C-alpha positions in Angstrom: 65.4 38.5 46.8 61.9 37.0 47.2 58.9 38.9 45.9 56.8 40.9 48.5 53.7 38.8 47.7 55.7 35.6 48.4 56.9 36.9 51.7 53.3 38.0 52.7 51.9 34.6 51.7 54.6 32.7 53.7 54.1 34.8 56.8 50.3 34.4 56.6 50.6 30.7 56.2 53.0 30.4 59.2 50.7 32.6 61.3 47.6 30.5 60.4 49.4 27.3 61.2 50.9 28.6 64.5 54.4 28.1 63.2 57.5 29.7 64.6 59.6 31.7 62.1 63.3 31.8 62.4 65.6 34.2 60.5 69.2 33.6 59.4 71.7 36.1 58.1 75.0 34.9 56.8 77.4 37.8 56.9 80.0 36.3 54.7 77.6 34.7 52.2 79.3 36.1 49.1 82.6 34.6 50.2 81.3 31.1 49.9 80.5 31.1 46.2 82.9 29.4 43.8 84.1 31.4 40.8 83.6 29.7 37.4 85.7 32.1 35.3 89.4 33.0 35.6 89.6 36.2 37.5 92.8 37.8 38.6 93.3 40.7 41.1 96.2 42.7 42.3 97.7 41.7 45.7 96.3 43.8 48.5 98.6 46.5 49.8 100.5 45.3 52.8 99.9 41.7 51.9 102.2 41.4 48.9 104.0 38.1 48.6 107.2 38.3 46.6 107.1 40.6 43.6 104.4 43.3 44.0 103.6 43.1 40.3 102.3 39.5 40.7 98.5 38.9 40.7 96.3 36.5 42.5 93.8 34.1 40.8 90.4 34.0 42.6 88.9 30.7 43.5 86.1 32.0 45.7 84.0 35.1 45.1 84.7 38.4 46.8 82.5 41.3 47.7 82.4 43.8 44.9 82.6 41.3 42.1 79.8 41.4 39.6 79.7 37.5 39.7 79.6 37.3 43.5 75.8 37.2 44.0 75.3 34.6 41.2 78.2 32.5 42.6 76.7 32.6 46.1 73.2 31.8 44.8 74.5 28.8 42.8 76.3 27.4 45.8 73.2 27.9 48.1 71.0 26.3 45.5 73.3 23.3 45.2 73.4 22.8 49.0 69.7 23.2 49.5 69.0 21.0 46.5 71.2 18.3 48.0 69.1 18.4 51.1 66.0 17.5 49.0 64.4 20.9 48.6 63.3 22.4 45.2 62.5 26.0 44.3 59.0 27.2 43.5 58.1 27.8 39.9 56.3 31.0 40.6 59.2 32.5 42.7 62.6 30.8 42.4 63.7 32.5 45.6 61.3 30.4 47.6 
């Protein structure tokens, strides 16, 4: 989440330069992050495969995981960094 001052500065700069601002919301953003640790979850009810006592090992993050936001941020940072962008020292969300 960007700081309020960063957002205001960005909006003021865009307005002064006559730029168009576009917004993007990725509804399934947390589902794109890769999980670094070994995390196991029970099989969802109704989707059991074989023995109901078996568990599933997560490869991707799920909503509700404490690690989901960090995993999503790491993935986004890697993709944006590969495109040649770098984060700002004053506000890493920019």
